N, C-alpha and C positions, 0 to 999 in steps of 0.2 A: 781343763777349763772349769770354772764354777758358773752355775746358773741358778736363778730363782725360778722355780717351776710351779705352775698351777696344775695340781693333779686332777681337780674337779671343781666346777663352779661352787662358790660360797665357801671354799676352803682357803686357809692361809697358804701363801706361797712357801715352798720349802727349798732350802739350799741343797743342790746336788753337785757332785763332782762327776764330770763327763769327759770322755776322750776328746781331744782336740780334733775337730773335723777337718777334712781336706776339701777344698773347693773342686767341684766338677766343672765341666766345660761351661763357660759363660758366667761363672760365679767368682766371687771374691770371699776370702776369709778376712775378717776384720777383727783387730784387737780394739775393744771398745774403750773409749775415753769417757763417755757420758751417755746416759739415756734418759730422756725426759719421761716424766710420769704424767700421762694424759688421762682425761676423763674417759676416753674410750677404753683405756685399760681397766678402769673401774667397771665399765659396762660388761667387759669380758669376765672379770673376776666375780662380779655379782650376778652373772647368769642372764643379764639383760640382752646380750648378743648371744644367740642360742646355738651357733654352729661352729664352735672353736675346734681346732685340732687338739686333742687332749692326749697326754699332758702337753701343755704349751708353755713356752717361755714368753711372757708378755713383753711389750715395749716396742714402740715404733717411732721414736724420736732419737735416732741413733747417730752419734758422732764417733767415728773410729778411724783407725789407721790400717791401711792395707797390709796384711801380714802374709798373704799368699794369693797368687793369681791363677785362676783356672785356665784351661786351654780356650783358645778362640776369644780371649778378652783383649781389647785394645783400649788405649787411652788412660790406663791407670798404672801407677808405679808403686813399688814397695815403699811403705812408709808414708804414702800420700794420705792426707786427711779427707774423708768423704762422709757424706750423710746418707742415711737410709730412712725413707718415710713409710707411711701406712701402706701405700700401694706398692706391693712387692713384686708383682708379675701380672701381665695380661696375656691373653691368648694371641692377639695380633691378627685374628682372622674373622672375628664376629662382626656383625653390622656396626656395632658401636665402635670397635677398634678401627674399623675401616673408614669411619666418618669423623675422626678426631675427637671421639668421645670415649676414650679408653677408661675413664672413670666409671663408666657404666658397663664395662666388659662382662660378658656372660660367663666367663670362666677365669676369674682372677685369683690371685693369692694376696693375702694381706699380712703384713709384718706384725708379728706378735698376736696373731689370731688364727690364721690358717698356715702360717709357717713361723718357726721360732724367731723371736725378736731379740731385744737388746738388754733385758734384765740379766746380764751375763758378762763375763770377761771377754768372750769372743762370740762371733756369730757368722753365719754364712748368708750372703746376699746375692741376688741376681745383679750382675754388674750393670745391666741396662737400666736399672732402677736405682742406681747410686749416683750421687751428685758431688762434684768437687766442692770443698768448703775452704774458707781462708785458712792458711797454715798457721797464722798467728791468732791469738785470742783465746779466751777461756772456753773450753768445750762445753762447760755447764751453761753458758749463755747462748751458745749456738744450738744446743739440742732442741729447745722449744720451737725454734724456727721450723723444724722438720714436720710438725703437725699443727700445733697451735698457730704458728705463723702461716703455714700453707693453707690450711682450711679457712683461717681468718681472711687471707687474701682472696680465695675463691668466693667466700661469702660477700666480701666487700665488692668484688667485681660484679656479682650478680645484682647488686643494688644499683648498678648503672651510674648515672651522672648525679646522683643524690648529693646535695650539699649540706643538708641538715639531717644528721643520722643519730638515731637512738640505738644504744647497745644494751641489751638485756642480759644480765649475768656478766660480772666483771672478773673473770678468771684469767687463765693463761692466754687464751686466744684473744680475748678482749683487750688485755693490757698491751698486746703487741699491735693489733690492728687499729686500735684507737690512735696510737701514735702515728701509724702510717697515714690514716685518714686526716689527722690534724696537719701532718706535713703536706698533704695535698690541698690544704686550704678548707677542709670541711669543718663544720661545727658539730661537736659530739656532745650528746647528752647520755649520761650513764644511768642505768636503772639496776639497782642492787637488791639483794635480799632485804626486806623491810627490817629496819633496826641495825643493819650492818654498817655502822659508822666507819669502821676501818676500811671497808671496801669503797665506800663513798669518798673518803679522804684520799685513798689511793688513786681513784679515778681523777679527782681534781688535781692531784699532784702531777699527773701525766698530761694535763692540759684540757681535760673535759670542761665544757662550758657550764655544766651543772651535773650534779649527782644526787639522786633521790631514790627512795624505795620504789620497788616495782608496783606498789599499790598506789603511788602518787601520780597525779596527772602530769603529762609532759609540759614543760614550760613554754613550748611552742609546737606547732604542727610539724611533724617529721616528714621529710621526703622519703625516708626509708627507715626501717627498723631491722636490726640484726639480732637474732636470738641465739645466744650461746648456752644459756642455762637449759638443762634437759627437762623443762617444765612446760607441758602443753598448755597449762592454764594461762601462760603469758601471751599466747597468740591473740585472744580477743582484745586485751588492752593494747597490745602493740598495733593491731589493725585500727582500733579506735583513735590512736595517737597519730596515725599516718594520713597524710593528705590524699585527696583524690588523685588517682593515677600513680600512687606510691607503691612501694614493695615492702613486704615483710619476709625476710629470708631466715630460714631455720638452719643454723650452721652445724648442728650436732648430728651424730650418726644414730642416736637414740633419744627419744623424747617420750614422756608420759602422755597419756591420751589427751587430745585436744577436746575441751568441752564444747557443747553446742553453743552457737552464738547467732544473733540476728543477721540475716543476709545483708542488712543495711551496712554492717561493718565491712563487708567485702565489696559491696556495690561501688559504683563510680570508678570502676576499672582499677581498683586496688588488686595487687597480685600477692598470692601466698606461695612461696617457693621453698624447696629444700635443696640442700647441698649434699651431693654424694661423692665422697672420696676426693680425689684430685687427679689431675693429669700431669705428665712429666713436663708439659709446657708451663703449667702453673708453677712447678718447682723451679724451672729455669728462670722464669720471670721474677719470681719473688726473691730467690736467692741472689740474683743479680741486683735487685733493687735494695734489699735490706742493708748492705754495707754502705750505701750512699746516704742513709738516713741517720739522724741522731737518736737511734733507739736506746732507751734505757731498759735493759733487760733485767728482770727481777727473778732470780733463780735461787731456790733454797736447796743446797746440796745435802744428800743423804748417802751414807755408805750403802753398797749393794745389799748387804745383809739386813738392812733396815727397810727394805722395799715395802713390807707390810705396814710399817709405821707411816711411810710416805703416802701410801694409798689411804690409810685411815685419816690422815690429816687432810687430804684432798676431799674425801667423802664428807668430813665434818665441816668443811669450809674454813679451815684454819690457815689457809695459805693466801698470801698476796703475791700474784705472779705464778710461777711454776715450780714444782718440785723436780729435782734431777738426781738420778742415781749415779754415783761415781764408783766404778769397780776398784 
């Protein structure tokens, strides 16, 4: 098998030839059809997530076919298409796991961070954290659902019954979840990097009611704001744009420091929340919902060997939608 490997943070990924692994009990060997390139991968490569297993094969938006089944695995067949998300394993016995909050598990494993992921031709995955995917369709457009879609879904759920929603940062997660929210009858206002007309036009093309730079005032008061850009400086203006009793939900796993701001922005029962990882129930909900919606998935394919170029394009903001590696 071939894999793009991060030997140490801040270094380019290198292509390695590795022996094909065999699945142990409870595991699947997958032949990878596609793997999305997520901003979390950038945080791993750039050293902003500080505890990776090194060397590591990044990637946690995996679409693959079952190539081998380990002992004690039920419900999967050879050749079946499955998806693998960020949450790769949980302990099952800590207080969080026992209270339906496995996303906060005390002893988890994360795909592409603490266990090898999908920037490869094959990978091993815990079968309990794999999900059946549609057999038809382009794997490149399915891959972003496994994190951008799932984290977006959890972020939107945490906004509650909000009907007027601002989305700060219009990348892979935003382009999916904006469409979901619009299908639910919500009104979406997009806030993009100042001067990024391409991102604003992209948001409008997907049905946003407005699109403006993040330095511009909201066209109306928001019931909730979802922040996907890893920019802490967006928190105060998002709070200022939000109605009394509203929520600002930070959907990323990493964010630059939040600057100080007047208490008046938080007062009046506004809530500032963060999203951590996902649960398998999130995955079951969203992967059942997604095929019922008219989602327009925007995926830019890259050969596996060009993983560094895909990461560079994401870092520089040159993408509309998602980058996807195709082995």
